[in-house]
PDB file of N, CA, C and O in Angstrom:
ATOM      1  N   MET A   1      50.685  -2.244 -18.304  1.00  0.00           N
ATOM      2  CA  MET A   1      50.019  -1.413 -19.311  1.00  0.00           C
ATOM      3  C   MET A   1      48.945  -2.184 -19.936  1.00  0.00           C
ATOM      4  O   MET A   1      49.180  -3.298 -20.404  1.00  0.00           O
ATOM      5  N   ASP A   2      47.738  -1.638 -19.975  1.00  0.00           N
ATOM      6  CA  ASP A   2      46.582  -2.278 -20.629  1.00  0.00           C
ATOM      7  C   ASP A   2      46.465  -1.798 -22.042  1.00  0.00           C
ATOM      8  O   ASP A   2      46.214  -0.611 -22.247  1.00  0.00           O
ATOM      9  N   LEU A   3      46.629  -2.635 -23.025  1.00  0.00           N
ATOM     10  CA  LEU A   3      46.544  -2.216 -24.436  1.00  0.00           C
ATOM     11  C   LEU A   3      45.153  -2.557 -25.067  1.00  0.00           C
ATOM     12  O   LEU A   3      44.984  -2.428 -26.280  1.00  0.00           O
ATOM     13  N   HIS A   4      44.190  -2.980 -24.262  1.00  0.00           N
ATOM     14  CA  HIS A   4      42.908  -3.248 -24.745  1.00  0.00           C
ATOM     15  C   HIS A   4      42.121  -1.908 -24.894  1.00  0.00           C
ATOM     16  O   HIS A   4      42.270  -0.978 -24.102  1.00  0.00           O
ATOM     17  N   LEU A   5      41.271  -1.870 -25.966  1.00  0.00           N
ATOM     18  CA  LEU A   5      40.477  -0.667 -26.092  1.00  0.00           C
ATOM     19  C   LEU A   5      39.327  -0.617 -25.151  1.00  0.00           C
ATOM     20  O   LEU A   5      38.691  -1.635 -24.881  1.00  0.00           O
ATOM     21  N   THR A   6      39.044   0.567 -24.639  1.00  0.00           N
ATOM     22  CA  THR A   6      37.828   0.774 -23.826  1.00  0.00           C
ATOM     23  C   THR A   6      36.590   0.701 -24.684  1.00  0.00           C
ATOM     24  O   THR A   6      36.681   0.741 -25.911  1.00  0.00           O
ATOM     25  N   GLU A   7      35.418   0.593 -24.049  1.00  0.00           N
ATOM     26  CA  GLU A   7      34.246   0.662 -24.868  1.00  0.00           C
ATOM     27  C   GLU A   7      34.072   1.937 -25.628  1.00  0.00           C
ATOM     28  O   GLU A   7      33.617   1.941 -26.772  1.00  0.00           O
ATOM     29  N   ALA A   8      34.436   3.028 -24.987  1.00  0.00           N
ATOM     30  CA  ALA A   8      34.362   4.356 -25.685  1.00  0.00           C
ATOM     31  C   ALA A   8      35.345   4.374 -26.906  1.00  0.00           C
ATOM     32  O   ALA A   8      34.991   4.942 -27.939  1.00  0.00           O
ATOM     33  N   GLN A   9      36.486   3.810 -26.824  1.00  0.00           N
ATOM     34  CA  GLN A   9      37.443   3.752 -27.915  1.00  0.00           C
ATOM     35  C   GLN A   9      36.850   2.874 -29.040  1.00  0.00           C
ATOM     36  O   GLN A   9      36.932   3.228 -30.216  1.00  0.00           O
ATOM     37  N   LYS A  10      36.291   1.798 -28.688  1.00  0.00           N
ATOM     38  CA  LYS A  10      35.685   0.840 -29.615  1.00  0.00           C
ATOM     39  C   LYS A  10      34.535   1.552 -30.384  1.00  0.00           C
ATOM     40  O   LYS A  10      34.413   1.443 -31.604  1.00  0.00           O
ATOM     41  N   THR A  11      33.736   2.257 -29.636  1.00  0.00           N
ATOM     42  CA  THR A  11      32.591   2.997 -30.222  1.00  0.00           C
ATOM     43  C   THR A  11      33.104   4.044 -31.247  1.00  0.00           C
ATOM     44  O   THR A  11      32.587   4.164 -32.358  1.00  0.00           O
ATOM     45  N   PHE A  12      34.186   4.820 -30.802  1.00  0.00           N
ATOM     46  CA  PHE A  12      34.753   5.781 -31.689  1.00  0.00           C
ATOM     47  C   PHE A  12      35.319   5.188 -32.918  1.00  0.00           C
ATOM     48  O   PHE A  12      35.140   5.717 -34.015  1.00  0.00           O
ATOM     49  N   ARG A  13      36.024   4.059 -32.753  1.00  0.00           N
ATOM     50  CA  ARG A  13      36.592   3.358 -33.908  1.00  0.00           C
ATOM     51  C   ARG A  13      35.509   3.048 -34.915  1.00  0.00           C
ATOM     52  O   ARG A  13      35.687   3.297 -36.107  1.00  0.00           O
ATOM     53  N   GLU A  14      34.369   2.499 -34.455  1.00  0.00           N
ATOM     54  CA  GLU A  14      33.327   2.137 -35.353  1.00  0.00           C
ATOM     55  C   GLU A  14      32.679   3.421 -36.010  1.00  0.00           C
ATOM     56  O   GLU A  14      32.271   3.388 -37.171  1.00  0.00           O
ATOM     57  N   GLU A  15      32.604   4.504 -35.257  1.00  0.00           N
ATOM     58  CA  GLU A  15      32.103   5.746 -35.841  1.00  0.00           C
ATOM     59  C   GLU A  15      33.027   6.230 -36.931  1.00  0.00           C
ATOM     60  O   GLU A  15      32.571   6.687 -37.979  1.00  0.00           O
ATOM     61  N   VAL A  16      34.322   6.136 -36.694  1.00  0.00           N
ATOM     62  CA  VAL A  16      35.304   6.551 -37.775  1.00  0.00           C
ATOM     63  C   VAL A  16      35.183   5.643 -38.962  1.00  0.00           C
ATOM     64  O   VAL A  16      35.189   6.107 -40.102  1.00  0.00           O
ATOM     65  N   ARG A  17      35.077   4.389 -38.726  1.00  0.00           N
ATOM     66  CA  ARG A  17      34.977   3.416 -39.896  1.00  0.00           C
ATOM     67  C   ARG A  17      33.690   3.703 -40.680  1.00  0.00           C
ATOM     68  O   ARG A  17      33.705   3.727 -41.911  1.00  0.00           O
ATOM     69  N   ALA A  18      32.602   3.917 -39.983  1.00  0.00           N
ATOM     70  CA  ALA A  18      31.350   4.195 -40.682  1.00  0.00           C
ATOM     71  C   ALA A  18      31.462   5.503 -41.441  1.00  0.00           C
ATOM     72  O   ALA A  18      30.997   5.569 -42.579  1.00  0.00           O
ATOM     73  N   PHE A  19      32.051   6.545 -40.880  1.00  0.00           N
ATOM     74  CA  PHE A  19      32.200   7.815 -41.533  1.00  0.00           C
ATOM     75  C   PHE A  19      33.015   7.638 -42.824  1.00  0.00           C
ATOM     76  O   PHE A  19      32.634   8.171 -43.867  1.00  0.00           O
ATOM     77  N   ILE A  20      34.088   6.925 -42.767  1.00  0.00           N
ATOM     78  CA  ILE A  20      34.925   6.691 -43.945  1.00  0.00           C
ATOM     79  C   ILE A  20      34.173   5.876 -44.981  1.00  0.00           C
ATOM     80  O   ILE A  20      34.210   6.210 -46.166  1.00  0.00           O
ATOM     81  N   ASP A  21      33.497   4.825 -44.570  1.00  0.00           N
ATOM     82  CA  ASP A  21      32.719   4.006 -45.512  1.00  0.00           C
ATOM     83  C   ASP A  21      31.660   4.803 -46.215  1.00  0.00           C
ATOM     84  O   ASP A  21      31.415   4.583 -47.401  1.00  0.00           O
ATOM     85  N   GLU A  22      30.994   5.760 -45.501  1.00  0.00           N
ATOM     86  CA  GLU A  22      29.929   6.538 -46.141  1.00  0.00           C
ATOM     87  C   GLU A  22      30.416   7.719 -46.949  1.00  0.00           C
ATOM     88  O   GLU A  22      29.744   8.144 -47.889  1.00  0.00           O
ATOM     89  N   ARG A  23      31.585   8.263 -46.598  1.00  0.00           N
ATOM     90  CA  ARG A  23      31.948   9.577 -47.188  1.00  0.00           C
ATOM     91  C   ARG A  23      33.197   9.585 -48.043  1.00  0.00           C
ATOM     92  O   ARG A  23      33.376  10.540 -48.799  1.00  0.00           O
ATOM     93  N   LEU A  24      34.045   8.630 -47.985  1.00  0.00           N
ATOM     94  CA  LEU A  24      35.250   8.581 -48.772  1.00  0.00           C
ATOM     95  C   LEU A  24      34.917   7.990 -50.128  1.00  0.00           C
ATOM     96  O   LEU A  24      34.569   6.814 -50.230  1.00  0.00           O
ATOM     97  N   PRO A  25      35.028   8.837 -51.212  1.00  0.00           N
ATOM     98  CA  PRO A  25      34.686   8.313 -52.554  1.00  0.00           C
ATOM     99  C   PRO A  25      35.546   7.075 -52.942  1.00  0.00           C
ATOM    100  O   PRO A  25      36.724   6.971 -52.602  1.00  0.00           O
ATOM    101  N   MET A  26      34.910   6.186 -53.644  1.00  0.00           N
ATOM    102  CA  MET A  26      35.635   4.958 -54.018  1.00  0.00           C
ATOM    103  C   MET A  26      36.810   5.231 -54.941  1.00  0.00           C
ATOM    104  O   MET A  26      37.825   4.535 -54.906  1.00  0.00           O
ATOM    105  N   ALA A  27      36.658   6.224 -55.739  1.00  0.00           N
ATOM    106  CA  ALA A  27      37.815   6.603 -56.700  1.00  0.00           C
ATOM    107  C   ALA A  27      39.029   7.044 -55.822  1.00  0.00           C
ATOM    108  O   ALA A  27      40.171   6.716 -56.143  1.00  0.00           O
ATOM    109  N   LEU A  28      38.788   7.733 -54.796  1.00  0.00           N
ATOM    110  CA  LEU A  28      39.889   8.218 -53.899  1.00  0.00           C
ATOM    111  C   LEU A  28      40.479   7.025 -53.143  1.00  0.00           C
ATOM    112  O   LEU A  28      41.693   6.897 -52.984  1.00  0.00           O
ATOM    113  N   ARG A  29      39.572   6.159 -52.684  1.00  0.00           N
ATOM    114  CA  ARG A  29      40.087   4.936 -51.986  1.00  0.00           C
ATOM    115  C   ARG A  29      41.054   4.146 -52.847  1.00  0.00           C
ATOM    116  O   ARG A  29      42.118   3.719 -52.398  1.00  0.00           O
ATOM    117  N   ARG A  30      40.644   3.960 -54.120  1.00  0.00           N
ATOM    118  CA  ARG A  30      41.489   3.248 -55.036  1.00  0.00           C
ATOM    119  C   ARG A  30      42.824   3.934 -55.298  1.00  0.00           C
ATOM    120  O   ARG A  30      43.876   3.309 -55.434  1.00  0.00           O
ATOM    121  N   LYS A  31      42.722   5.189 -55.357  1.00  0.00           N
ATOM    122  CA  LYS A  31      43.938   6.019 -55.597  1.00  0.00           C
ATOM    123  C   LYS A  31      44.918   5.872 -54.464  1.00  0.00           C
ATOM    124  O   LYS A  31      46.113   5.648 -54.655  1.00  0.00           O
ATOM    125  N   LEU A  32      44.342   6.013 -53.225  1.00  0.00           N
ATOM    126  CA  LEU A  32      45.176   5.895 -51.989  1.00  0.00           C
ATOM    127  C   LEU A  32      45.746   4.509 -51.830  1.00  0.00           C
ATOM    128  O   LEU A  32      46.913   4.350 -51.474  1.00  0.00           O
ATOM    129  N   ARG A  33      44.921   3.491 -52.093  1.00  0.00           N
ATOM    130  CA  ARG A  33      45.403   2.133 -51.958  1.00  0.00           C
ATOM    131  C   ARG A  33      46.504   1.771 -52.961  1.00  0.00           C
ATOM    132  O   ARG A  33      47.324   0.888 -52.709  1.00  0.00           O
ATOM    133  N   ALA A  34      46.505   2.471 -54.106  1.00  0.00           N
ATOM    134  CA  ALA A  34      47.486   2.260 -55.146  1.00  0.00           C
ATOM    135  C   ALA A  34      48.821   3.052 -54.886  1.00  0.00           C
ATOM    136  O   ALA A  34      49.785   3.005 -55.650  1.00  0.00           O
ATOM    137  N   GLY A  35      48.771   3.779 -53.735  1.00  0.00           N
ATOM    138  CA  GLY A  35      50.003   4.491 -53.346  1.00  0.00           C
ATOM    139  C   GLY A  35      50.127   5.849 -53.981  1.00  0.00           C
ATOM    140  O   GLY A  35      51.207   6.440 -53.963  1.00  0.00           O
ATOM    141  N   HIS A  36      49.028   6.374 -54.557  1.00  0.00           N
ATOM    142  CA  HIS A  36      49.046   7.677 -55.194  1.00  0.00           C
ATOM    143  C   HIS A  36      48.524   8.749 -54.155  1.00  0.00           C
ATOM    144  O   HIS A  36      47.794   8.452 -53.210  1.00  0.00           O
ATOM    145  N   PHE A  37      48.949   9.961 -54.414  1.00  0.00           N
ATOM    146  CA  PHE A  37      48.493  11.027 -53.501  1.00  0.00           C
ATOM    147  C   PHE A  37      47.247  11.681 -54.106  1.00  0.00           C
ATOM    148  O   PHE A  37      47.071  11.742 -55.323  1.00  0.00           O
ATOM    149  N   PRO A  38      46.367  12.182 -53.176  1.00  0.00           N
ATOM    150  CA  PRO A  38      45.246  12.910 -53.658  1.00  0.00           C
ATOM    151  C   PRO A  38      45.638  14.256 -54.205  1.00  0.00           C
ATOM    152  O   PRO A  38      46.656  14.817 -53.801  1.00  0.00           O
ATOM    153  N   ASN A  39      44.818  14.807 -55.150  1.00  0.00           N
ATOM    154  CA  ASN A  39      45.134  16.095 -55.662  1.00  0.00           C
ATOM    155  C   ASN A  39      44.517  17.171 -54.763  1.00  0.00           C
ATOM    156  O   ASN A  39      43.798  16.858 -53.815  1.00  0.00           O
ATOM    157  N   ARG A  40      44.798  18.409 -55.063  1.00  0.00           N
ATOM    158  CA  ARG A  40      44.315  19.496 -54.184  1.00  0.00           C
ATOM    159  C   ARG A  40      42.867  19.440 -53.939  1.00  0.00           C
ATOM    160  O   ARG A  40      42.420  19.533 -52.796  1.00  0.00           O
ATOM    161  N   GLN A  41      42.084  19.284 -55.020  1.00  0.00           N
ATOM    162  CA  GLN A  41      40.588  19.297 -54.841  1.00  0.00           C
ATOM    163  C   GLN A  41      40.097  18.148 -53.959  1.00  0.00           C
ATOM    164  O   GLN A  41      39.205  18.314 -53.127  1.00  0.00           O
ATOM    165  N   GLU A  42      40.700  16.990 -54.165  1.00  0.00           N
ATOM    166  CA  GLU A  42      40.296  15.844 -53.325  1.00  0.00           C
ATOM    167  C   GLU A  42      40.614  16.073 -51.862  1.00  0.00           C
ATOM    168  O   GLU A  42      39.830  15.682 -50.997  1.00  0.00           O
ATOM    169  N   ILE A  43      41.762  16.708 -51.555  1.00  0.00           N
ATOM    170  CA  ILE A  43      42.091  17.077 -50.206  1.00  0.00           C
ATOM    171  C   ILE A  43      41.120  18.061 -49.637  1.00  0.00           C
ATOM    172  O   ILE A  43      40.643  17.894 -48.515  1.00  0.00           O
ATOM    173  N   LEU A  44      40.809  19.118 -50.417  1.00  0.00           N
ATOM    174  CA  LEU A  44      39.888  20.116 -49.939  1.00  0.00           C
ATOM    175  C   LEU A  44      38.489  19.517 -49.669  1.00  0.00           C
ATOM    176  O   LEU A  44      37.848  19.809 -48.660  1.00  0.00           O
ATOM    177  N   ASP A  45      38.052  18.673 -50.609  1.00  0.00           N
ATOM    178  CA  ASP A  45      36.720  17.987 -50.436  1.00  0.00           C
ATOM    179  C   ASP A  45      36.674  17.135 -49.138  1.00  0.00           C
ATOM    180  O   ASP A  45      35.701  17.176 -48.384  1.00  0.00           O
ATOM    181  N   TRP A  46      37.811  16.329 -48.900  1.00  0.00           N
ATOM    182  CA  TRP A  46      37.859  15.514 -47.751  1.00  0.00           C
ATOM    183  C   TRP A  46      37.866  16.353 -46.454  1.00  0.00           C
ATOM    184  O   TRP A  46      37.167  16.038 -45.492  1.00  0.00           O
ATOM    185  N   HIS A  47      38.655  17.400 -46.459  1.00  0.00           N
ATOM    186  CA  HIS A  47      38.743  18.282 -45.297  1.00  0.00           C
ATOM    187  C   HIS A  47      37.439  18.939 -44.977  1.00  0.00           C
ATOM    188  O   HIS A  47      37.114  19.131 -43.805  1.00  0.00           O
ATOM    189  N   ARG A  48      36.658  19.299 -46.013  1.00  0.00           N
ATOM    190  CA  ARG A  48      35.325  19.887 -45.805  1.00  0.00           C
ATOM    191  C   ARG A  48      34.423  18.797 -45.089  1.00  0.00           C
ATOM    192  O   ARG A  48      33.666  19.124 -44.175  1.00  0.00           O
ATOM    193  N   LYS A  49      34.525  17.555 -45.514  1.00  0.00           N
ATOM    194  CA  LYS A  49      33.710  16.539 -44.795  1.00  0.00           C
ATOM    195  C   LYS A  49      34.167  16.393 -43.357  1.00  0.00           C
ATOM    196  O   LYS A  49      33.335  16.275 -42.458  1.00  0.00           O
ATOM    197  N   LEU A  50      35.479  16.398 -43.118  1.00  0.00           N
ATOM    198  CA  LEU A  50      35.972  16.278 -41.748  1.00  0.00           C
ATOM    199  C   LEU A  50      35.497  17.511 -40.932  1.00  0.00           C
ATOM    200  O   LEU A  50      35.126  17.362 -39.768  1.00  0.00           O
ATOM    201  N   ASN A  51      35.505  18.695 -41.517  1.00  0.00           N
ATOM    202  CA  ASN A  51      35.111  19.913 -40.830  1.00  0.00           C
ATOM    203  C   ASN A  51      33.660  19.840 -40.475  1.00  0.00           C
ATOM    204  O   ASN A  51      33.312  20.242 -39.365  1.00  0.00           O
ATOM    205  N   VAL A  52      32.765  19.354 -41.337  1.00  0.00           N
ATOM    206  CA  VAL A  52      31.394  19.254 -41.020  1.00  0.00           C
ATOM    207  C   VAL A  52      31.147  18.367 -39.789  1.00  0.00           C
ATOM    208  O   VAL A  52      30.285  18.607 -38.944  1.00  0.00           O
ATOM    209  N   LYS A  53      31.985  17.320 -39.770  1.00  0.00           N
ATOM    210  CA  LYS A  53      31.880  16.333 -38.639  1.00  0.00           C
ATOM    211  C   LYS A  53      32.489  16.898 -37.343  1.00  0.00           C
ATOM    212  O   LYS A  53      32.221  16.393 -36.253  1.00  0.00           O
ATOM    213  N   GLY A  54      33.304  17.944 -37.477  1.00  0.00           N
ATOM    214  CA  GLY A  54      34.027  18.528 -36.342  1.00  0.00           C
ATOM    215  C   GLY A  54      35.328  17.818 -36.117  1.00  0.00           C
ATOM    216  O   GLY A  54      35.895  17.925 -35.030  1.00  0.00           O
ATOM    217  N   TRP A  55      35.806  17.128 -37.050  1.00  0.00           N
ATOM    218  CA  TRP A  55      37.118  16.354 -36.924  1.00  0.00           C
ATOM    219  C   TRP A  55      38.283  17.033 -37.609  1.00  0.00           C
ATOM    220  O   TRP A  55      39.379  16.474 -37.592  1.00  0.00           O
ATOM    221  N   ALA A  56      38.124  18.200 -38.210  1.00  0.00           N
ATOM    222  CA  ALA A  56      39.267  18.826 -38.845  1.00  0.00           C
ATOM    223  C   ALA A  56      40.216  19.361 -37.728  1.00  0.00           C
ATOM    224  O   ALA A  56      41.441  19.338 -37.845  1.00  0.00           O
ATOM    225  N   ALA A  57      39.564  19.839 -36.645  1.00  0.00           N
ATOM    226  CA  ALA A  57      40.340  20.355 -35.514  1.00  0.00           C
ATOM    227  C   ALA A  57      39.563  19.898 -34.261  1.00  0.00           C
ATOM    228  O   ALA A  57      38.905  20.705 -33.605  1.00  0.00           O
ATOM    229  N   PRO A  58      39.653  18.544 -33.929  1.00  0.00           N
ATOM    230  CA  PRO A  58      38.799  18.012 -32.919  1.00  0.00           C
ATOM    231  C   PRO A  58      38.917  18.635 -31.496  1.00  0.00           C
ATOM    232  O   PRO A  58      37.965  18.565 -30.720  1.00  0.00           O
ATOM    233  N   HIS A  59      40.034  19.217 -31.169  1.00  0.00           N
ATOM    234  CA  HIS A  59      40.166  19.809 -29.820  1.00  0.00           C
ATOM    235  C   HIS A  59      39.773  21.214 -29.722  1.00  0.00           C
ATOM    236  O   HIS A  59      39.915  21.826 -28.663  1.00  0.00           O
ATOM    237  N   TRP A  60      39.262  21.786 -30.827  1.00  0.00           N
ATOM    238  CA  TRP A  60      38.726  23.145 -30.803  1.00  0.00           C
ATOM    239  C   TRP A  60      37.295  23.122 -30.291  1.00  0.00           C
ATOM    240  O   TRP A  60      36.614  22.110 -30.453  1.00  0.00           O
ATOM    241  N   PRO A  61      36.821  24.183 -29.691  1.00  0.00           N
ATOM    242  CA  PRO A  61      35.457  24.230 -29.318  1.00  0.00           C
ATOM    243  C   PRO A  61      34.537  24.126 -30.494  1.00  0.00           C
ATOM    244  O   PRO A  61      34.923  24.472 -31.610  1.00  0.00           O
ATOM    245  N   LYS A  62      33.275  23.638 -30.272  1.00  0.00           N
ATOM    246  CA  LYS A  62      32.321  23.427 -31.326  1.00  0.00           C
ATOM    247  C   LYS A  62      31.979  24.749 -32.092  1.00  0.00           C
ATOM    248  O   LYS A  62      31.705  24.736 -33.292  1.00  0.00           O
ATOM    249  N   GLU A  63      32.009  25.885 -31.343  1.00  0.00           N
ATOM    250  CA  GLU A  63      31.643  27.135 -31.968  1.00  0.00           C
ATOM    251  C   GLU A  63      32.704  27.570 -33.020  1.00  0.00           C
ATOM    252  O   GLU A  63      32.442  28.431 -33.859  1.00  0.00           O
ATOM    253  N   TYR A  64      33.881  26.961 -32.951  1.00  0.00           N
ATOM    254  CA  TYR A  64      34.947  27.250 -33.942  1.00  0.00           C
ATOM    255  C   TYR A  64      35.204  26.140 -34.874  1.00  0.00           C
ATOM    256  O   TYR A  64      36.231  26.147 -35.552  1.00  0.00           O
ATOM    257  N   GLY A  65      34.318  25.157 -34.959  1.00  0.00           N
ATOM    258  CA  GLY A  65      34.444  24.075 -35.873  1.00  0.00           C
ATOM    259  C   GLY A  65      34.985  22.772 -35.353  1.00  0.00           C
ATOM    260  O   GLY A  65      35.092  21.802 -36.103  1.00  0.00           O
ATOM    261  N   GLY A  66      35.334  22.727 -34.060  1.00  0.00           N
ATOM    262  CA  GLY A  66      35.895  21.521 -33.528  1.00  0.00           C
ATOM    263  C   GLY A  66      34.790  20.641 -32.955  1.00  0.00           C
ATOM    264  O   GLY A  66      33.622  20.856 -33.277  1.00  0.00           O
ATOM    265  N   SER A  67      35.117  19.655 -32.117  1.00  0.00           N
ATOM    266  CA  SER A  67      34.123  18.766 -31.556  1.00  0.00           C
ATOM    267  C   SER A  67      34.138  18.757 -30.036  1.00  0.00           C
ATOM    268  O   SER A  67      33.434  17.958 -29.418  1.00  0.00           O
ATOM    269  N   ASP A  68      34.920  19.623 -29.430  1.00  0.00           N
ATOM    270  CA  ASP A  68      34.942  19.718 -27.947  1.00  0.00           C
ATOM    271  C   ASP A  68      33.918  20.729 -27.430  1.00  0.00           C
ATOM    272  O   ASP A  68      33.805  20.930 -26.220  1.00  0.00           O
TER     273      ASP A  68
END
């Protein structure tokens, strides 16, 4: 079994990291790091950002909000 990441997986990992760095509010990061749960509005805001990226339902077709 090969546990090394492929180049495509490494690229995706970097894309996810950049997305989080750019879009996850610092206040929410601190809250999560402290072990607290996000409130309803924070969850909705984050899911909107995921949806815009096509990551809320990644295996759905693009025309329905996915990324396939």
